N, C-alpha and C positions, 0 to 999 in steps of 0.2 A: 406634367406629373402623371398623366394618364397611365402610361405603362409602368412607371415606377411604383405607383400605388398597387397595380396588379401583381407585381413580383414581391411586394411586401417589404419595402425599405423601412428600416427602423432606426438605424444608427448613422450618425453623421460625424465626419471628421472636418476640422477646420483646415482650410487650405488658402495660401496667400493669393492664388490665381483665381480660384472659382468660388471662394467663400465657403461653401460646404460641399463635401462629397458624401453621398448617401450610400449605405450598404445594407444588405439583408443579413439575417441571422446566419445563413449558410456561408456567405462571403466573409463575415467576421470570423467564423470558425476556421476558414482557410487561412486568413491572415494570422491567426493565433497558432498555426502549426510551426514547429521549429524551422522547417526549410523556408517558409515565407518570412519569418522573423529574421532569418539570416540576411535577407535583402536590406535590412536596416544598416548592415555592416559592409555593404558593397556599394562603393561610390558610383553614382550615375556617370560621372565623367572621368573616372580613373584619376590620373595625376594632373588633370587640367587645373586643379587647385594650386599647382606650382606656378601657373601663369595668371589665373584669375583667382585670387585668394579666397573669395567667398563661395567658390564652387564646391561646397561640402555636402550637397544633397545626395540622396541615396536612390538606389533602384526601388526601394520600398515606396517612397512617396511618388516616384514616377509611375509605378504600377497602379496606385490609386488614381492618379491623374488620368491614365489611359482608360480606366473604367468610366470616369466622368465624360471624357471626350467621345468614347465609343457610344455611350448612351445618348449624348447630345446629337451625334450624327444619325444614329438609328431613329430616334424619336422625330427628328426633323424630316427624315425620309419617309417613315411609315405614317406619320400623321397627315402629311401633305401630298405625297406621291403614291403611296401604296395603301390607301385607306380601304381598298377592297379586300385586303387580307384580314381575316377574322382577328378579333382581339385575343382570342385564345392562342392562335398560331403566332401572332406577333409577340405576345408575352413569352411564349416558349422560346422563340428565337432570341429575344433580348436576354433572357436568363442565360442561355448558352454563350451568347456574345460577351456578356459581362464576366462570366467565368474565364473565358479565353483571354479577355483583356487583363484581368487580374493576374493571370498566371503566365502571361506571354514571356516574361523575363525570369521566371523561376529557375531556369537552367544556366543563368549567367555565372561565370567563374569570377573570382576576385579580379578587380581591375578590368573586367569585361574583355574587350576585343583583343588587347595586346596579349593577355594571358592565354586566351583561347587559341590564338594563333600558334602558341608554343606548346600547349598541352592537349589540345583536342584532336590534332592530326586530321582525320578524314571526316569528322562530324562537326556540326555547328552547335551553338548554344540553343538554337531552336529545336534541334534533335534531342538535346538533353532535356529541355522543357517538356517536350512531348513524352519522353520516357518517364519523367517524374510524374506527370499527370496520370499516366496509366498504371504506374507501379509503386508509387510512394503511398503506403497504406493510409496514413492520416488524411491525405487528400482524396484517395479513392473512396474511403469510407463516407466522405461528404458528398462527392459527385455521384457515387454509385454507378448506375448504368450509363450515365452521361459522360463518364470519364473518356471513353474512346472518341466520342463525338467532339468534346471540347479539345482534345489533343489534335484531332483532324482539322479543326478550324484554323490551327496554326500552321497547317501544312498546305502546300500547293496542290496536293492530291486529294483535297477535300471533295466530298460528294457535291454534285451540282446544286442540290437543295440548299447547301450552306456556303456556296461560293461567295455570295454577297457579304456574308459575315466575315469571311476570310479577307475580302477586299477592305472592309472597314478596319480590320486589325492589321493587315499586312499588304496594303496596296501602295500606290504612289501618293495617295491623299489620305493616309490612314490615321487612326486615332493615336498610334504610337508617335508618329511625327508631330501630330497636332499638339500633343502635350510636351514632348521634349524641346520643341522649338521655343515655346513660351517659358517653360520651366528652366531650361538651361540658360536662356538669355537673362531671365530674372535673377537667378543665383550667381551668374557670372558678372552681372552689372553692365550688360551690353544690350544693344537694341537690334543686333543683326537678325535675330529670329522672330522679331515682332510682327504680328499680323492681326487682323480682326477676327478673333475666334468665333464670336457670337454670330456674325454674318456668315462666316465660313461653314459653321455647322448646319446652316440652313440652305446650303448651296447645292445639295445633292439630289439627283433624280435617279431613276432606274429604268432600264430597258431590257427586255428579254432578247438575248443574243446567243445563238448556238444552243438554244433550249435551256438557258439559265439566266437569272437576273444579273445584270452588270451595273455597276455604278456609272452614272454619266453626270456631266455638268451642263446645265442649260446655258445657252448663249448669253443670256442677260447677266449671268453670274461669273463670267470669265475673268473680270477684273479682280475678284476676290482670290481666285485660284492663281492668277498670275502673281499677285502679291505674296501668296503663300510660297510658291515655288522660288521666287526670287529671294525671299527671306531665307529659305532653306539653303540656297546657293551661297549667300553671303555668310550665313551661320557656319556652314561646313568649312569654308576657308578660314574663318577667324576663330573658331572654337575647337572642334575635334581635329582639324588639320593644321592648327597653329604650329609654326615651325618648332617652337620650344617644346610644346606638348608631344609632337612627333618624336623629338629626340629622347624624351623620357620613355615613350612607348618602345623605341628601339633598344634602350638600355634594359628595360624590363624583360623584353623578349630574350636578349642575350643572357641575362641573369637566370631566367627560368630554364633555358636550354642547358646552361651550365649545371643547374641543379638536377635536371633529368639525367645528364651525363654522369652525375655522381650517384644516381640511383634513387633520387627523391621524386615524389609526385608522379610516380609511374603506375600506381596500382589502384587508384580510386575509381577508374572506369575501365570497362572491358569492351573492346570493339572487335567485331569479327572481320574476316577478310572481305566481306561484302559491304563494309562500312556501316554496319548496324550495331547499335548499342546492345550488348548482351546483359550487362549488369552495371550497377552504380553503387558504390559504398555510401549508402545514405547517412550512416552514422558519422562518417568522415566528412561528408558533404555539408552536413548541418553546421559544422565548425569551420568549414573552408571559406574564409572571408578575407577581406583586405587586411584585417588585423593579423590573421594567421600568417599571411605572406610577409607582412611587415616585421613580425617576430623573427622570421628567417633572415630578413634583410639586416635587422639590427645585430643579430648574432654574427653574421658574416662581415659586417662593417668592422667589428672588433678584430677580425682576422685580416683586415686591410684588403678586402675584396673591392675591386674597382667599381663594379656595377652597384654594389651595396652603397658605396660612397656617393655615387651619382643619385641613387634612388632615395637617399636621405637628404638630398639637395645640398650636398657639400661640393658638388661640381656638376658639370653637364657636358653633353656632346656639343661640339662646335659645328654649326651649320655654315659650310663654306661655298655651297652652290645652292641657289634657291630661285627657281623660275616656274611661273605658271605658263606652260608652253602650249600654244596652239600653232606656233610658227615653226617651220622646219629648221631654221638656223639654231634655235634654242635646243631643239631635240638633238641635232647633230653635235653641237657644242657639248652637251651633256654626255652623249655616248662617247665622244672622244676622251673626255675627262675620266669616265668610268673605265675605259679600256686602258688608259695610262696607269690608273691605280691598280688594276688587276694584273698588269704586266710588271708591276714593281715588286719590291720585297715586302710590301705591306700586306697584312692579313685582313681579308674582308670579314665584316661582322665582329672584328676586334679592334683593329686600328682605324678602319674606315667603314662607313655604312652607306648603302645606296637605298634611297627611299623614293618610290614612285607611286602616285595615287591618281586614279581616274577621278575627275570632278564631273559627276553626272547628275542630272536632275531626276532620272527615272530609274526605278529598280529593275533588275534583270529577272526574268522568269527562270525557273529551274528547267524549263523545256527548251530544247535546242532547235534552231531552224534546220529543216531537213536538207536544204541546199548548201548553206554556208557552214553548218556545224556550230555556229556561234549561238550563245544564249539569246533568246528573244527578249526584247524590252517589254515590260508591262506598260500598256498604253493608257492614256487618259483620253476619254472620248467626250467631245463637245457636241451637244445636240443643237443644231441651228433652229431658228424660228420656223422653218419649213419642214422640220423633222429629220433633215439629213444629219448623219453622224460624221464627224471628222476627228482625226487625231489632233490633239492640241498643238503638236509641233507644226502641223500644216495650217492650222487655223490662226494661231497667234504669232505674229512677227516677233514680239518680245521674247516668247519662249523659244522660238526658233533660233534667235540670236544667242540667248543665254545657254541653250542646250548644245551649241557647237562644242564638240568634245575637246576637252583640254586635259592636260596632265600637270600635276605638281611634280617637279623634278628636283631632288635634293641630294646633296652629298654631305655627310657628317664625318667629323673626325673625333676620335677619342681624345680626351684632354691632353694626354702626354704625346700625342702624335699630330697635333694641330699644325705645327710649322712644316713638318715633313709632307703632310697631305697637301697643304697649301702650295708648297714649292712644286710638288708633282703635277697638280692640276694647272698651275700657272704656266707650265711648259707648253700647254696647248694655245 
């Protein structure tokens, strides 16, 4: 509690995972802003509740959880590994970290990733979050001069001084993942994302690399990190990438693209040619939640809209091809089926859908490799007992095996086209 007492926590929220989550006066004021309260009405797992019925939790409770996880990682790191940093400096960094943790999802759209793919075009929800932090007056009034710093902590372009805070919020072993693995598993009623959080939060060290502090894992703690990464791998396959959940995501994307084609949901955000947000309609955004979209869906259901019917769970897309492919024969088979469908009379993204997902352990960096042009992977560094640093993929045989890149390959059919699509792909 050393640093928590320094920042002045006063308020506590009950939480089924951690017991209590403590907040300061300023953090509570942020929570009480209309844009933050909106997160109560944005489900953490979109339409996953159609697969796991108890997955009704929100981005609101997840955001509080990330504050708790970020604080636990920070205090474990600074009390044991970075005790040479003054209490005043550490307290200042923790204050900024907790603001960033609290606000990291403030820019999520209704139903999160599926909606954002259809409505945000060239920007991400992280970009929207950063814009809100720097421009939404009720939050700016609380953060004051810290607003640009807090926004930058959510960006890969953060100053070197705060890069370690960025890693705690948005790295491969970040507080965001730490909370959602436990929380989503708890509310879904599954064990795929379970791991030892208390031990995990005490597993981090730090080393100065390229003139800034980087998170590292000590060799003695490798088993905790392996457990975390394998838990995330299984969670990813069984919760957000569940075949039925993916079908609802595709239906939601099709529905929202149709709405945009009809002139709806086009004006709430203004993005320039350079891919930067120029303006956001905050008054509209305060009301733009899952319920807002469901009102549209219910209205269109009465008009016999196919996607609205599916999204009210009166039907669903049919998954006719489903492989986790690391072998060439599966990929070839999938490509042949897709080519047959695209050469037929069937309409893609209406009669049939193609869904491919990389299943990866490590986040990609926004920076590209100078030689290959591909995005660099954010690495996890293991410090051996002799002080040598190794990438975890080179150090751990378990992670090397799990990290072998594979893809989920799926083909879905609209309910009224199931038999035609099935016959077409069976030709192969």
